[in-house]
C-alpha positions in Angstrom: 82.4 121.5 36.4 84.8 120.4 33.0 84.0 117.7 30.7 87.3 115.9 32.3 86.4 116.3 36.0 82.4 115.1 35.2 83.8 111.7 33.7 85.6 111.0 36.9 82.4 110.5 38.6 80.1 107.0 38.9 76.7 106.8 39.9 75.6 104.3 42.5 72.5 102.5 40.7 70.5 101.0 43.4 69.8 100.4 47.0 70.2 103.5 49.8 72.3 105.4 47.7 70.7 104.9 44.4 71.7 107.9 42.2 74.1 109.3 44.6 77.3 109.9 42.8 81.1 108.8 43.2 83.9 111.3 42.3 87.4 109.9 41.8 91.0 110.9 40.4 92.6 110.2 37.0 94.9 107.5 38.3 96.7 105.5 35.4 94.3 102.4 35.2 91.4 103.1 37.4 88.8 101.8 35.2 85.2 102.0 37.1 83.0 99.2 36.4 80.4 99.8 33.8 76.9 100.9 34.9 75.4 98.2 32.8 77.7 95.4 34.3 77.3 96.6 37.8 73.5 96.3 37.5 73.9 92.4 36.0 76.3 91.9 38.7 73.9 92.7 41.4 70.8 91.0 39.7 73.1 87.7 39.6 73.6 88.4 43.6 70.2 89.6 44.4 69.6 93.3 45.2 69.5 92.6 48.8 72.9 91.9 50.3 71.6 92.3 54.2 74.1 91.4 56.3 76.7 90.5 53.8 80.4 90.8 54.6 82.0 91.8 51.0 85.8 92.4 50.5 86.5 94.8 47.1 90.0 93.9 46.1 91.5 96.9 44.2 88.9 99.0 44.8 89.7 102.0 42.8 86.5 104.1 42.4 85.1 102.0 45.1 81.8 101.7 43.3 81.4 98.0 43.6 82.0 98.0 47.6 79.5 100.8 47.9 76.8 99.3 45.4 77.1 96.6 47.9 76.5 98.9 51.0 73.9 100.5 49.3 72.0 97.0 49.1 72.5 96.3 52.6 75.6 94.4 53.0 76.8 94.7 56.8 80.4 95.3 56.1 82.6 96.2 53.1 86.3 96.4 52.9 87.6 97.9 50.3 91.6 97.7 49.5 93.0 100.0 47.4 97.0 100.5 46.8 97.0 104.3 45.4 96.8 107.0 47.5 94.8 109.6 45.5 92.2 106.8 44.8 92.5 105.8 48.9 91.9 109.4 49.4 88.7 109.4 47.3 87.3 106.3 49.1 87.6 108.3 52.3 85.8 111.3 51.0 83.3 109.3 49.7 82.8 107.2 52.4 82.1 110.3 54.7 80.0 111.7 51.9 77.5 108.7 51.9 78.2 108.2 55.8 79.3 104.8 55.2 80.1 103.7 58.7 80.3 100.5 57.5 83.1 100.8 55.0 86.7 99.9 56.1 89.6 101.1 54.0 92.9 99.8 53.7 95.9 101.3 51.8 97.9 98.2 51.2 98.6 95.7 48.5 96.1 93.1 47.7 98.7 90.1 48.1 99.6 91.8 51.3 96.2 92.4 52.5 95.0 88.7 51.9 98.5 87.5 53.1 98.2 88.9 56.6 93.9 88.9 56.6 92.0 86.5 58.7 88.4 87.8 57.3 86.3 85.9 55.6 83.7 87.2 52.9 80.5 85.9 51.5 81.4 88.3 48.8 84.4 89.3 47.1 84.7 91.8 44.0 88.3 91.0 42.2 89.3 93.9 39.7 92.9 94.0 39.4 94.8 95.9 36.7 94.8 94.7 33.6 98.1 93.1 31.5 99.8 92.6 35.0 99.3 88.8 35.6 97.3 89.4 38.9 94.9 86.4 38.6 96.6 83.5 38.3 98.5 84.9 41.8 95.1 85.5 43.3 93.0 82.8 42.4 95.0 80.3 44.7 95.0 82.2 47.7 91.1 83.5 47.7 89.2 80.4 48.9 90.7 80.6 52.0 89.3 84.2 52.6 85.5 82.7 51.1 82.8 81.7 53.6 81.6 78.1 52.5 78.9 79.4 50.4 80.7 82.6 49.0 80.8 84.1 45.7 84.0 85.7 43.9 83.2 88.6 41.3 85.9 88.7 38.8 86.8 91.4 35.9 89.7 90.8 33.4 90.8 91.3 29.7 89.6 87.7 29.0 87.2 85.0 29.4 88.1 82.9 32.4 87.2 79.3 32.3 87.0 76.7 35.6 89.9 76.0 36.6 92.1 75.2 40.1 88.8 74.4 41.7 86.9 77.5 40.5 83.8 77.1 38.7 82.3 80.7 36.4 79.0 79.9 37.1 77.8 83.2 35.6 79.6 85.2 32.9 79.5 88.2 30.6 81.1 90.5 28.3 80.8 94.7 27.9 83.2 96.2 25.5 86.8 95.0 26.9 85.8 94.2 29.6 84.5 90.0 30.8 83.5 89.5 34.1 82.5 86.5 36.1 81.1 84.9 39.1 82.9 82.1 40.4 82.1 79.3 43.2 85.0 77.4 44.7 84.9 73.6 44.6 81.4 71.7 43.1 78.4 73.9 42.8 
């Protein structure tokens, strides 16, 4: 495998599929959540996600969604617009035999407009420098369970705003990552 191709994989860090590789294509703007960040986030969320329903919006490599499934999530919906990334998600789902993963190739805003499901955890990692978060944050609370949590990656630090409270946050390189709760915590 060439160096270029070997870089297009990410390893699941915990749970049933620990150490299994997810492969993904070269797609502009596709950046897997770094291992260290994923480990921190799942320490925050709890290693056992048994029965939780999760949304991986802007799924990309699917690393967050497949990590959640590996740790027992009851269902994960992975939403991705890119055709090559969506095909890779389907290939990874088949390789892992991840029957609890639903993969949808659609726009994030269109999905939120049509979706009636509520999620315990949402993973939100939109493309940087395109103004996604101001458009998304007002819509997310309607899709969250009462005690649900939203994980957000961004190119900047988030602050408490519009009913959202930042309950945990960190930074790794150029990635700012946050756990948000809606309403009073």
